[in-house]
mmCIF entry with sequence, helices, sheets and N, C-alpha, C, O atoms, coordinates in Angstrom:
data_MODEL
# 
_entry.id   MODEL 
# 
_entity.id                         1 
_entity.type                       polymer 
_entity.pdbx_number_of_molecules   1 
# 
_entity_poly.entity_id                      1 
_entity_poly.type                           'polypeptide(L)' 
_entity_poly.nstd_linkage                   no 
_entity_poly.nstd_monomer                   no 
_entity_poly.pdbx_seq_one_letter_code       
;(UNK)(UNK)(UNK)(UNK)(UNK)(UNK)(UNK)(UNK)(UNK)(UNK)(UNK)(UNK)(UNK)(UNK)(UNK)(UNK)
(UNK)(UNK)(UNK)(UNK)(UNK)(UNK)(UNK)(UNK)(UNK)(UNK)(UNK)(UNK)(UNK)(UNK)(UNK)(UNK)
(UNK)(UNK)(UNK)(UNK)(UNK)(UNK)(UNK)(UNK)(UNK)
;
_entity_poly.pdbx_seq_one_letter_code_can   XXXXXXXXXXXXXXXXXXXXXXXXXXXXXXXXXXXXXXXXX 
_entity_poly.pdbx_strand_id                 A 
# 
loop_
_entity_poly_seq.entity_id 
_entity_poly_seq.num 
_entity_poly_seq.mon_id 
_entity_poly_seq.hetero 
1 1  UNK n 
1 2  UNK n 
1 3  UNK n 
1 4  UNK n 
1 5  UNK n 
1 6  UNK n 
1 7  UNK n 
1 8  UNK n 
1 9  UNK n 
1 10 UNK n 
1 11 UNK n 
1 12 UNK n 
1 13 UNK n 
1 14 UNK n 
1 15 UNK n 
1 16 UNK n 
1 17 UNK n 
1 18 UNK n 
1 19 UNK n 
1 20 UNK n 
1 21 UNK n 
1 22 UNK n 
1 23 UNK n 
1 24 UNK n 
1 25 UNK n 
1 26 UNK n 
1 27 UNK n 
1 28 UNK n 
1 29 UNK n 
1 30 UNK n 
1 31 UNK n 
1 32 UNK n 
1 33 UNK n 
1 34 UNK n 
1 35 UNK n 
1 36 UNK n 
1 37 UNK n 
1 38 UNK n 
1 39 UNK n 
1 40 UNK n 
1 41 UNK n 
# 
_struct_asym.id          A 
_struct_asym.entity_id   1 
# 
_struct_conf.conf_type_id            HELX_P 
_struct_conf.id                      HELX_P1 
_struct_conf.pdbx_PDB_helix_id       AA1 
_struct_conf.beg_label_comp_id       UNK 
_struct_conf.beg_label_asym_id       A 
_struct_conf.beg_label_seq_id        17 
_struct_conf.pdbx_beg_PDB_ins_code   ? 
_struct_conf.end_label_comp_id       UNK 
_struct_conf.end_label_asym_id       A 
_struct_conf.end_label_seq_id        22 
_struct_conf.pdbx_end_PDB_ins_code   ? 
_struct_conf.beg_auth_comp_id        UNK 
_struct_conf.beg_auth_asym_id        A 
_struct_conf.beg_auth_seq_id         17 
_struct_conf.end_auth_comp_id        UNK 
_struct_conf.end_auth_asym_id        A 
_struct_conf.end_auth_seq_id         22 
_struct_conf.pdbx_PDB_helix_class    1 
_struct_conf.details                 ? 
_struct_conf.pdbx_PDB_helix_length   6 
# 
_struct_conf_type.id          HELX_P 
_struct_conf_type.criteria    ? 
_struct_conf_type.reference   ? 
# 
_struct_sheet.id               AA1 
_struct_sheet.type             ? 
_struct_sheet.number_strands   2 
_struct_sheet.details          ? 
# 
_struct_sheet_order.sheet_id     AA1 
_struct_sheet_order.range_id_1   1 
_struct_sheet_order.range_id_2   2 
_struct_sheet_order.offset       ? 
_struct_sheet_order.sense        anti-parallel 
# 
loop_
_struct_sheet_range.sheet_id 
_struct_sheet_range.id 
_struct_sheet_range.beg_label_comp_id 
_struct_sheet_range.beg_label_asym_id 
_struct_sheet_range.beg_label_seq_id 
_struct_sheet_range.pdbx_beg_PDB_ins_code 
_struct_sheet_range.end_label_comp_id 
_struct_sheet_range.end_label_asym_id 
_struct_sheet_range.end_label_seq_id 
_struct_sheet_range.pdbx_end_PDB_ins_code 
_struct_sheet_range.beg_auth_comp_id 
_struct_sheet_range.beg_auth_asym_id 
_struct_sheet_range.beg_auth_seq_id 
_struct_sheet_range.end_auth_comp_id 
_struct_sheet_range.end_auth_asym_id 
_struct_sheet_range.end_auth_seq_id 
AA1 1 UNK A 6  ? UNK A 9  ? UNK A 6  UNK A 9  
AA1 2 UNK A 12 ? UNK A 15 ? UNK A 12 UNK A 15 
# 
loop_
_atom_site.group_PDB 
_atom_site.id 
_atom_site.type_symbol 
_atom_site.label_atom_id 
_atom_site.label_alt_id 
_atom_site.label_comp_id 
_atom_site.label_asym_id 
_atom_site.label_entity_id 
_atom_site.label_seq_id 
_atom_site.pdbx_PDB_ins_code 
_atom_site.Cartn_x 
_atom_site.Cartn_y 
_atom_site.Cartn_z 
_atom_site.occupancy 
_atom_site.B_iso_or_equiv 
_atom_site.pdbx_formal_charge 
_atom_site.auth_seq_id 
_atom_site.auth_comp_id 
_atom_site.auth_asym_id 
_atom_site.auth_atom_id 
_atom_site.pdbx_PDB_model_num 
ATOM 1   N N  . UNK A 1 1  ? -24.981 -109.261 -137.048 1.00 0.00 ? 1  UNK A N  1 
ATOM 2   C CA . UNK A 1 1  ? -25.662 -108.046 -136.709 1.00 0.00 ? 1  UNK A CA 1 
ATOM 3   C C  . UNK A 1 1  ? -25.800 -107.918 -135.198 1.00 0.00 ? 1  UNK A C  1 
ATOM 4   O O  . UNK A 1 1  ? -25.814 -106.803 -134.677 1.00 0.00 ? 1  UNK A O  1 
ATOM 5   N N  . UNK A 1 2  ? -25.901 -109.019 -134.496 1.00 0.00 ? 2  UNK A N  1 
ATOM 6   C CA . UNK A 1 2  ? -26.095 -108.947 -133.050 1.00 0.00 ? 2  UNK A CA 1 
ATOM 7   C C  . UNK A 1 2  ? -24.864 -108.413 -132.335 1.00 0.00 ? 2  UNK A C  1 
ATOM 8   O O  . UNK A 1 2  ? -24.994 -107.794 -131.279 1.00 0.00 ? 2  UNK A O  1 
ATOM 9   N N  . UNK A 1 3  ? -23.683 -108.634 -132.877 1.00 0.00 ? 3  UNK A N  1 
ATOM 10  C CA . UNK A 1 3  ? -22.482 -108.145 -132.205 1.00 0.00 ? 3  UNK A CA 1 
ATOM 11  C C  . UNK A 1 3  ? -21.995 -106.835 -132.795 1.00 0.00 ? 3  UNK A C  1 
ATOM 12  O O  . UNK A 1 3  ? -20.937 -106.340 -132.405 1.00 0.00 ? 3  UNK A O  1 
ATOM 13  N N  . UNK A 1 4  ? -22.750 -106.260 -133.734 1.00 0.00 ? 4  UNK A N  1 
ATOM 14  C CA . UNK A 1 4  ? -22.462 -104.925 -134.221 1.00 0.00 ? 4  UNK A CA 1 
ATOM 15  C C  . UNK A 1 4  ? -21.511 -104.825 -135.399 1.00 0.00 ? 4  UNK A C  1 
ATOM 16  O O  . UNK A 1 4  ? -20.961 -103.750 -135.642 1.00 0.00 ? 4  UNK A O  1 
ATOM 17  N N  . UNK A 1 5  ? -21.296 -105.900 -136.138 1.00 0.00 ? 5  UNK A N  1 
ATOM 18  C CA . UNK A 1 5  ? -20.395 -105.851 -137.279 1.00 0.00 ? 5  UNK A CA 1 
ATOM 19  C C  . UNK A 1 5  ? -21.099 -105.450 -138.562 1.00 0.00 ? 5  UNK A C  1 
ATOM 20  O O  . UNK A 1 5  ? -20.444 -105.028 -139.515 1.00 0.00 ? 5  UNK A O  1 
ATOM 21  N N  . UNK A 1 6  ? -22.422 -105.571 -138.608 1.00 0.00 ? 6  UNK A N  1 
ATOM 22  C CA . UNK A 1 6  ? -23.193 -105.186 -139.777 1.00 0.00 ? 6  UNK A CA 1 
ATOM 23  C C  . UNK A 1 6  ? -24.317 -104.258 -139.348 1.00 0.00 ? 6  UNK A C  1 
ATOM 24  O O  . UNK A 1 6  ? -24.836 -104.360 -138.237 1.00 0.00 ? 6  UNK A O  1 
ATOM 25  N N  . UNK A 1 7  ? -24.685 -103.347 -140.251 1.00 0.00 ? 7  UNK A N  1 
ATOM 26  C CA . UNK A 1 7  ? -25.845 -102.506 -139.995 1.00 0.00 ? 7  UNK A CA 1 
ATOM 27  C C  . UNK A 1 7  ? -26.806 -102.644 -141.161 1.00 0.00 ? 7  UNK A C  1 
ATOM 28  O O  . UNK A 1 7  ? -26.390 -102.845 -142.302 1.00 0.00 ? 7  UNK A O  1 
ATOM 29  N N  . UNK A 1 8  ? -28.094 -102.536 -140.868 1.00 0.00 ? 8  UNK A N  1 
ATOM 30  C CA . UNK A 1 8  ? -29.113 -102.611 -141.905 1.00 0.00 ? 8  UNK A CA 1 
ATOM 31  C C  . UNK A 1 8  ? -29.390 -101.197 -142.391 1.00 0.00 ? 8  UNK A C  1 
ATOM 32  O O  . UNK A 1 8  ? -29.706 -100.310 -141.599 1.00 0.00 ? 8  UNK A O  1 
ATOM 33  N N  . UNK A 1 9  ? -29.271 -100.993 -143.687 1.00 0.00 ? 9  UNK A N  1 
ATOM 34  C CA . UNK A 1 9  ? -29.524 -99.691  -144.299 1.00 0.00 ? 9  UNK A CA 1 
ATOM 35  C C  . UNK A 1 9  ? -30.508 -99.882  -145.447 1.00 0.00 ? 9  UNK A C  1 
ATOM 36  O O  . UNK A 1 9  ? -30.794 -101.015 -145.835 1.00 0.00 ? 9  UNK A O  1 
ATOM 37  N N  . UNK A 1 10 ? -31.027 -98.787  -145.991 1.00 0.00 ? 10 UNK A N  1 
ATOM 38  C CA . UNK A 1 10 ? -31.891 -98.923  -147.172 1.00 0.00 ? 10 UNK A CA 1 
ATOM 39  C C  . UNK A 1 10 ? -31.173 -99.580  -148.356 1.00 0.00 ? 10 UNK A C  1 
ATOM 40  O O  . UNK A 1 10 ? -31.825 -100.165 -149.221 1.00 0.00 ? 10 UNK A O  1 
ATOM 41  N N  . UNK A 1 11 ? -29.843 -99.490  -148.404 1.00 0.00 ? 11 UNK A N  1 
ATOM 42  C CA . UNK A 1 11 ? -29.072 -100.107 -149.479 1.00 0.00 ? 11 UNK A CA 1 
ATOM 43  C C  . UNK A 1 11 ? -28.784 -101.577 -149.201 1.00 0.00 ? 11 UNK A C  1 
ATOM 44  O O  . UNK A 1 11 ? -28.281 -102.279 -150.078 1.00 0.00 ? 11 UNK A O  1 
ATOM 45  N N  . UNK A 1 12 ? -29.089 -102.049 -148.014 1.00 0.00 ? 12 UNK A N  1 
ATOM 46  C CA . UNK A 1 12 ? -28.791 -103.435 -147.632 1.00 0.00 ? 12 UNK A CA 1 
ATOM 47  C C  . UNK A 1 12 ? -27.891 -103.466 -146.428 1.00 0.00 ? 12 UNK A C  1 
ATOM 48  O O  . UNK A 1 12 ? -27.796 -102.472 -145.708 1.00 0.00 ? 12 UNK A O  1 
ATOM 49  N N  . UNK A 1 13 ? -27.231 -104.569 -146.188 1.00 0.00 ? 13 UNK A N  1 
ATOM 50  C CA . UNK A 1 13 ? -26.333 -104.706 -145.045 1.00 0.00 ? 13 UNK A CA 1 
ATOM 51  C C  . UNK A 1 13 ? -24.994 -104.050 -145.353 1.00 0.00 ? 13 UNK A C  1 
ATOM 52  O O  . UNK A 1 13 ? -24.447 -104.223 -146.442 1.00 0.00 ? 13 UNK A O  1 
ATOM 53  N N  . UNK A 1 14 ? -24.470 -103.299 -144.394 1.00 0.00 ? 14 UNK A N  1 
ATOM 54  C CA . UNK A 1 14 ? -23.189 -102.609 -144.568 1.00 0.00 ? 14 UNK A CA 1 
ATOM 55  C C  . UNK A 1 14 ? -22.286 -102.909 -143.386 1.00 0.00 ? 14 UNK A C  1 
ATOM 56  O O  . UNK A 1 14 ? -22.758 -103.109 -142.267 1.00 0.00 ? 14 UNK A O  1 
ATOM 57  N N  . UNK A 1 15 ? -20.995 -102.937 -143.637 1.00 0.00 ? 15 UNK A N  1 
ATOM 58  C CA . UNK A 1 15 ? -20.001 -103.162 -142.599 1.00 0.00 ? 15 UNK A CA 1 
ATOM 59  C C  . UNK A 1 15 ? -19.933 -101.927 -141.677 1.00 0.00 ? 15 UNK A C  1 
ATOM 60  O O  . UNK A 1 15 ? -20.128 -100.800 -142.133 1.00 0.00 ? 15 UNK A O  1 
ATOM 61  N N  . UNK A 1 16 ? -19.660 -102.144 -140.398 1.00 0.00 ? 16 UNK A N  1 
ATOM 62  C CA . UNK A 1 16 ? -19.547 -101.035 -139.447 1.00 0.00 ? 16 UNK A CA 1 
ATOM 63  C C  . UNK A 1 16 ? -18.088 -100.791 -139.089 1.00 0.00 ? 16 UNK A C  1 
ATOM 64  O O  . UNK A 1 16 ? -17.210 -101.589 -139.416 1.00 0.00 ? 16 UNK A O  1 
ATOM 65  N N  . UNK A 1 17 ? -17.848 -99.675  -138.413 1.00 0.00 ? 17 UNK A N  1 
ATOM 66  C CA . UNK A 1 17 ? -16.499 -99.351  -137.961 1.00 0.00 ? 17 UNK A CA 1 
ATOM 67  C C  . UNK A 1 17 ? -15.989 -100.413 -136.988 1.00 0.00 ? 17 UNK A C  1 
ATOM 68  O O  . UNK A 1 17 ? -14.798 -100.723 -136.967 1.00 0.00 ? 17 UNK A O  1 
ATOM 69  N N  . UNK A 1 18 ? -16.894 -100.966 -136.187 1.00 0.00 ? 18 UNK A N  1 
ATOM 70  C CA . UNK A 1 18 ? -16.515 -102.011 -135.223 1.00 0.00 ? 18 UNK A CA 1 
ATOM 71  C C  . UNK A 1 18 ? -15.981 -103.252 -135.946 1.00 0.00 ? 18 UNK A C  1 
ATOM 72  O O  . UNK A 1 18 ? -15.032 -103.879 -135.477 1.00 0.00 ? 18 UNK A O  1 
ATOM 73  N N  . UNK A 1 19 ? -16.584 -103.609 -137.081 1.00 0.00 ? 19 UNK A N  1 
ATOM 74  C CA . UNK A 1 19 ? -16.104 -104.752 -137.870 1.00 0.00 ? 19 UNK A CA 1 
ATOM 75  C C  . UNK A 1 19 ? -14.732 -104.459 -138.458 1.00 0.00 ? 19 UNK A C  1 
ATOM 76  O O  . UNK A 1 19 ? -13.858 -105.326 -138.471 1.00 0.00 ? 19 UNK A O  1 
ATOM 77  N N  . UNK A 1 20 ? -14.546 -103.251 -138.937 1.00 0.00 ? 20 UNK A N  1 
ATOM 78  C CA . UNK A 1 20 ? -13.232 -102.868 -139.494 1.00 0.00 ? 20 UNK A CA 1 
ATOM 79  C C  . UNK A 1 20 ? -12.149 -102.927 -138.434 1.00 0.00 ? 20 UNK A C  1 
ATOM 80  O O  . UNK A 1 20 ? -11.044 -103.397 -138.701 1.00 0.00 ? 20 UNK A O  1 
ATOM 81  N N  . UNK A 1 21 ? -12.455 -102.454 -137.233 1.00 0.00 ? 21 UNK A N  1 
ATOM 82  C CA . UNK A 1 21 ? -11.488 -102.530 -136.130 1.00 0.00 ? 21 UNK A CA 1 
ATOM 83  C C  . UNK A 1 21 ? -11.146 -103.984 -135.821 1.00 0.00 ? 21 UNK A C  1 
ATOM 84  O O  . UNK A 1 21 ? -9.979  -104.321 -135.623 1.00 0.00 ? 21 UNK A O  1 
ATOM 85  N N  . UNK A 1 22 ? -12.158 -104.843 -135.778 1.00 0.00 ? 22 UNK A N  1 
ATOM 86  C CA . UNK A 1 22 ? -11.959 -106.261 -135.468 1.00 0.00 ? 22 UNK A CA 1 
ATOM 87  C C  . UNK A 1 22 ? -11.086 -106.939 -136.507 1.00 0.00 ? 22 UNK A C  1 
ATOM 88  O O  . UNK A 1 22 ? -10.261 -107.786 -136.166 1.00 0.00 ? 22 UNK A O  1 
ATOM 89  N N  . UNK A 1 23 ? -11.259 -106.576 -137.778 1.00 0.00 ? 23 UNK A N  1 
ATOM 90  C CA . UNK A 1 23 ? -10.517 -107.187 -138.873 1.00 0.00 ? 23 UNK A CA 1 
ATOM 91  C C  . UNK A 1 23 ? -9.225  -106.436 -139.214 1.00 0.00 ? 23 UNK A C  1 
ATOM 92  O O  . UNK A 1 23 ? -8.517  -106.800 -140.153 1.00 0.00 ? 23 UNK A O  1 
ATOM 93  N N  . UNK A 1 24 ? -8.926  -105.382 -138.439 1.00 0.00 ? 24 UNK A N  1 
ATOM 94  C CA . UNK A 1 24 ? -7.749  -104.543 -138.687 1.00 0.00 ? 24 UNK A CA 1 
ATOM 95  C C  . UNK A 1 24 ? -7.730  -103.983 -140.100 1.00 0.00 ? 24 UNK A C  1 
ATOM 96  O O  . UNK A 1 24 ? -6.694  -103.980 -140.766 1.00 0.00 ? 24 UNK A O  1 
ATOM 97  N N  . UNK A 1 25 ? -8.900  -103.503 -140.556 1.00 0.00 ? 25 UNK A N  1 
ATOM 98  C CA . UNK A 1 25 ? -9.031  -102.895 -141.876 1.00 0.00 ? 25 UNK A CA 1 
ATOM 99  C C  . UNK A 1 25 ? -9.387  -101.425 -141.711 1.00 0.00 ? 25 UNK A C  1 
ATOM 100 O O  . UNK A 1 25 ? -10.011 -101.052 -140.718 1.00 0.00 ? 25 UNK A O  1 
ATOM 101 N N  . UNK A 1 26 ? -8.999  -100.578 -142.671 1.00 0.00 ? 26 UNK A N  1 
ATOM 102 C CA . UNK A 1 26 ? -9.408  -99.166  -142.589 1.00 0.00 ? 26 UNK A CA 1 
ATOM 103 C C  . UNK A 1 26 ? -10.906 -99.047  -142.867 1.00 0.00 ? 26 UNK A C  1 
ATOM 104 O O  . UNK A 1 26 ? -11.448 -99.764  -143.707 1.00 0.00 ? 26 UNK A O  1 
ATOM 105 N N  . UNK A 1 27 ? -11.560 -98.146  -142.163 1.00 0.00 ? 27 UNK A N  1 
ATOM 106 C CA . UNK A 1 27 ? -12.982 -97.906  -142.366 1.00 0.00 ? 27 UNK A CA 1 
ATOM 107 C C  . UNK A 1 27 ? -13.161 -97.095  -143.653 1.00 0.00 ? 27 UNK A C  1 
ATOM 108 O O  . UNK A 1 27 ? -12.525 -96.051  -143.798 1.00 0.00 ? 27 UNK A O  1 
ATOM 109 N N  . UNK A 1 28 ? -14.012 -97.544  -144.600 1.00 0.00 ? 28 UNK A N  1 
ATOM 110 C CA . UNK A 1 28 ? -14.168 -96.836  -145.875 1.00 0.00 ? 28 UNK A CA 1 
ATOM 111 C C  . UNK A 1 28 ? -14.683 -95.403  -145.668 1.00 0.00 ? 28 UNK A C  1 
ATOM 112 O O  . UNK A 1 28 ? -15.581 -95.168  -144.859 1.00 0.00 ? 28 UNK A O  1 
ATOM 113 N N  . UNK A 1 29 ? -14.105 -94.460  -146.407 1.00 0.00 ? 29 UNK A N  1 
ATOM 114 C CA . UNK A 1 29 ? -14.563 -93.064  -146.335 1.00 0.00 ? 29 UNK A CA 1 
ATOM 115 C C  . UNK A 1 29 ? -15.973 -92.953  -146.913 1.00 0.00 ? 29 UNK A C  1 
ATOM 116 O O  . UNK A 1 29 ? -16.325 -93.647  -147.866 1.00 0.00 ? 29 UNK A O  1 
ATOM 117 N N  . UNK A 1 30 ? -16.764 -92.074  -146.323 1.00 0.00 ? 30 UNK A N  1 
ATOM 118 C CA . UNK A 1 30 ? -18.113 -91.860  -146.822 1.00 0.00 ? 30 UNK A CA 1 
ATOM 119 C C  . UNK A 1 30 ? -19.122 -92.870  -146.315 1.00 0.00 ? 30 UNK A C  1 
ATOM 120 O O  . UNK A 1 30 ? -20.299 -92.792  -146.666 1.00 0.00 ? 30 UNK A O  1 
ATOM 121 N N  . UNK A 1 31 ? -18.693 -93.809  -145.504 1.00 0.00 ? 31 UNK A N  1 
ATOM 122 C CA . UNK A 1 31 ? -19.599 -94.806  -144.965 1.00 0.00 ? 31 UNK A CA 1 
ATOM 123 C C  . UNK A 1 31 ? -20.210 -94.275  -143.676 1.00 0.00 ? 31 UNK A C  1 
ATOM 124 O O  . UNK A 1 31 ? -19.499 -93.795  -142.793 1.00 0.00 ? 31 UNK A O  1 
ATOM 125 N N  . UNK A 1 32 ? -21.509 -94.364  -143.576 1.00 0.00 ? 32 UNK A N  1 
ATOM 126 C CA . UNK A 1 32 ? -22.213 -93.840  -142.403 1.00 0.00 ? 32 UNK A CA 1 
ATOM 127 C C  . UNK A 1 32 ? -23.053 -94.944  -141.808 1.00 0.00 ? 32 UNK A C  1 
ATOM 128 O O  . UNK A 1 32 ? -23.765 -95.655  -142.518 1.00 0.00 ? 32 UNK A O  1 
ATOM 129 N N  . UNK A 1 33 ? -22.965 -95.083  -140.500 1.00 0.00 ? 33 UNK A N  1 
ATOM 130 C CA . UNK A 1 33 ? -23.802 -96.042  -139.805 1.00 0.00 ? 33 UNK A CA 1 
ATOM 131 C C  . UNK A 1 33 ? -25.062 -95.318  -139.350 1.00 0.00 ? 33 UNK A C  1 
ATOM 132 O O  . UNK A 1 33 ? -25.066 -94.674  -138.301 1.00 0.00 ? 33 UNK A O  1 
ATOM 133 N N  . UNK A 1 34 ? -26.138 -95.421  -140.137 1.00 0.00 ? 34 UNK A N  1 
ATOM 134 C CA . UNK A 1 34 ? -27.367 -94.704  -139.835 1.00 0.00 ? 34 UNK A CA 1 
ATOM 135 C C  . UNK A 1 34 ? -28.316 -95.508  -138.961 1.00 0.00 ? 34 UNK A C  1 
ATOM 136 O O  . UNK A 1 34 ? -29.288 -94.961  -138.440 1.00 0.00 ? 34 UNK A O  1 
ATOM 137 N N  . UNK A 1 35 ? -28.053 -96.779  -138.796 1.00 0.00 ? 35 UNK A N  1 
ATOM 138 C CA . UNK A 1 35 ? -28.926 -97.647  -137.990 1.00 0.00 ? 35 UNK A CA 1 
ATOM 139 C C  . UNK A 1 35 ? -28.539 -97.517  -136.533 1.00 0.00 ? 35 UNK A C  1 
ATOM 140 O O  . UNK A 1 35 ? -27.370 -97.707  -136.198 1.00 0.00 ? 35 UNK A O  1 
ATOM 141 N N  . UNK A 1 36 ? -29.485 -97.197  -135.643 1.00 0.00 ? 36 UNK A N  1 
ATOM 142 C CA . UNK A 1 36 ? -29.136 -97.140  -134.226 1.00 0.00 ? 36 UNK A CA 1 
ATOM 143 C C  . UNK A 1 36 ? -28.767 -98.525  -133.693 1.00 0.00 ? 36 UNK A C  1 
ATOM 144 O O  . UNK A 1 36 ? -29.237 -99.542  -134.202 1.00 0.00 ? 36 UNK A O  1 
ATOM 145 N N  . UNK A 1 37 ? -27.925 -98.548  -132.667 1.00 0.00 ? 37 UNK A N  1 
ATOM 146 C CA . UNK A 1 37 ? -27.506 -99.831  -132.114 1.00 0.00 ? 37 UNK A CA 1 
ATOM 147 C C  . UNK A 1 37 ? -28.574 -100.356 -131.163 1.00 0.00 ? 37 UNK A C  1 
ATOM 148 O O  . UNK A 1 37 ? -29.337 -99.589  -130.576 1.00 0.00 ? 37 UNK A O  1 
ATOM 149 N N  . UNK A 1 38 ? -28.612 -101.657 -131.026 1.00 0.00 ? 38 UNK A N  1 
ATOM 150 C CA . UNK A 1 38 ? -29.574 -102.290 -130.146 1.00 0.00 ? 38 UNK A CA 1 
ATOM 151 C C  . UNK A 1 38 ? -29.120 -102.206 -128.698 1.00 0.00 ? 38 UNK A C  1 
ATOM 152 O O  . UNK A 1 38 ? -29.934 -102.043 -127.789 1.00 0.00 ? 38 UNK A O  1 
ATOM 153 N N  . UNK A 1 39 ? -27.809 -102.319 -128.492 1.00 0.00 ? 39 UNK A N  1 
ATOM 154 C CA . UNK A 1 39 ? -27.254 -102.289 -127.145 1.00 0.00 ? 39 UNK A CA 1 
ATOM 155 C C  . UNK A 1 39 ? -26.292 -101.125 -127.027 1.00 0.00 ? 39 UNK A C  1 
ATOM 156 O O  . UNK A 1 39 ? -25.625 -100.763 -127.996 1.00 0.00 ? 39 UNK A O  1 
ATOM 157 N N  . UNK A 1 40 ? -26.218 -100.541 -125.846 1.00 0.00 ? 40 UNK A N  1 
ATOM 158 C CA . UNK A 1 40 ? -25.257 -99.464  -125.600 1.00 0.00 ? 40 UNK A CA 1 
ATOM 159 C C  . UNK A 1 40 ? -23.906 -100.057 -125.318 1.00 0.00 ? 40 UNK A C  1 
ATOM 160 O O  . UNK A 1 40 ? -23.787 -100.982 -124.514 1.00 0.00 ? 40 UNK A O  1 
ATOM 161 N N  . UNK A 1 41 ? -22.861 -99.531  -125.980 1.00 0.00 ? 41 UNK A N  1 
ATOM 162 C CA . UNK A 1 41 ? -21.500 -100.045 -125.769 1.00 0.00 ? 41 UNK A CA 1 
ATOM 163 C C  . UNK A 1 41 ? -20.858 -99.290  -124.641 1.00 0.00 ? 41 UNK A C  1 
ATOM 164 O O  . UNK A 1 41 ? -19.708 -99.561  -124.293 1.00 0.00 ? 41 UNK A O  1 
# 
């Protein structure tokens, strides 16, 4: 979570677009990162 690969949501922890980029995976459709980031990129 500190490096921005997971976000905390009411549904639990969810993968972020940054994690998908790092793992070279497509970002799932309909996924929204509603948790604000701690640090500005």
